[in-house]
N, C-alpha and C positions, 0 to 999 in steps of 0.2 A: 435415437428418439429425441424429439425436441421438447422444450419446456411446456408448451401447451398440452402435448400428449402426456407428459409426466404429471401435470396438474390434473388432467382428466382422469388418469389412472388412480389418483389419490381418492377420488370420490368426493362426496359432499363434505364440506368442513364440519367439524363437530359443533354442536349447538353450545352456546354459552350457558353455563349453569346460572350465572348471574348476568342478566343482559347488560351490555355496556362495559363489562369488565375488560375486554380486550383493548378498548380505547383508553382505559385508565392505567394500563401497564406501562412501566418505564420503557423508554426507547434509548437505544444505544446508537452512537454514530459509528460508522465503519469507513475505513479507507483502504485503498489498494495501491501499493507502490511497486516499482520495478527496480531491481538491483541490476543495472546495466554497467558493463565494464568494457575497458579497452583490452587489447592483447596483453598488455603488461599487468593487468589485474586492477588498474585504478578504476575507481567508481565514478560514474557520471553524476555530478551534482549540479543542481540548478540554483541560481540566485533568484528566489521568488520576488515578485513586485509587492507582495502583500504581507511579508513578514521578514524579520531581520536575520534569520538563520538560513543556512543552506538546507536543501531538501533533495530527495531523489524524485524522479518523475513519477507521477501518480496523483491521486486525490480522493475526495470524498465520494462514497457510494451514493448514488441517487435512489429514489424510491423504486423498489422492485428490480433492482440491478444487483448482480452478484459482485463481490469484491474483485473477482477475476475480470469481469466485464468492465468494471470501473477502471481498473488498472490499464487495460488495453485502450479504452476510450481516452483516458487522461494522458497516456503516453503519446497517442496520436495528436491530441490537442496541444500538448505542451512542447513537444519536440518535432512534430510533423512527420513521424515515422509510424507506419502500420506494422509494428513488430509482432512476431509470434512470441507471446509471453509463455514462459516455461512453468515448471512446477512451483508449488508453494515452498517457501523457505522458512518463514516465521509467521506466527500469529501472536501478537503482543497486545495484552490488555493495558489500556492507558487510563489512569484514574481521572475523575473530574477535577478540573482546575479552573478557578475563576469562573468566567461565563460559559466555559466549555463543559459539556457532559462527558461522561466516560465513553470510551471508544474501543473498538477493536481495529488494530492496524495489521493488515496482511501484506507481507512482502513476498513477491514472486521473482523467479529468475528471469531477468530481462535479456540475458544473453550477452554476447560480445559484439561490439561494433568495430569495424575496420575503417577508420578515417571516413566514416559516413557523414556527410554534411547534415547538420540539424537545422530545422527551420523553427526557431523559437517563437511561441506566441507572445508578443510584446506585452499583452495584458497579464500574462502569467509569470514570465521569467525575463530578467534583463540580461542574463549571461549564463554560460555553462562552463564547467571545469571538470576535467578528469583528475581526481586526486586520490592519494592513498587515504585510508580511513584515519591514519595518524595525522596527516596534514590537514584533513578536514575537521578533525575533532574540536579545535578552538572555535569553529564556526557552526557547531551543532549543539543542540540541547543534549545533556548527558544521557537522557533516555534514548535518543536516536543513535548515539554512539553505541550504546549497549545493544540496541536492536540490530544495527548493521553488523556488529561483531558476531551476533548469533546467526545472521543471514550468511555471512561469509563462512562460518563453521558448517552450516547446513549445506553449502555448496560443496564443501570438502567431504562431509560424511554421507551426503545423500539422504539425511534424515531431517525432516522438518521439525521445528522447535516451537513449543508454546512457552510464552513468558508473561510475567506480570511486570509491566513497566520496565521491560528489558532485562529482567532477572528470571532465570530459569526456575520453574517451580519443581521441587523434587518430591 
């Protein structure tokens, strides 16, 4: 079944009890990223052109796009590969900070690449590196290190994790 059929099966949206309330509700940002590795388990990191820290391939979810679709689209845009994105590994809530609203970060299994050449989008990334998480940590925000640690654990256990700012909620 496709999305249009699923939406049609939902029926008419419920009426707003207070007209205009839906437009006044808070909005969250969402992002989808791919944990892509090489055969030795090192993670593919990009050096983004727009921020000082390393990142994994992925990006912000656009209007009416799922985090999974955003991950697939961004991977293709950033590294030039149309990868089959695997299952969810982590959903992490990220609190508001400075000008940024709070967000949900989804990390999916991006699989393993075998010496596959990448075509970086020069407006997005200036370089790429396969690094262990330990080697990358000095170039990551602490919350990203925590999030990627959880993603690696989910690869091992097969159980997706929910976290708040990279910390498991018990």
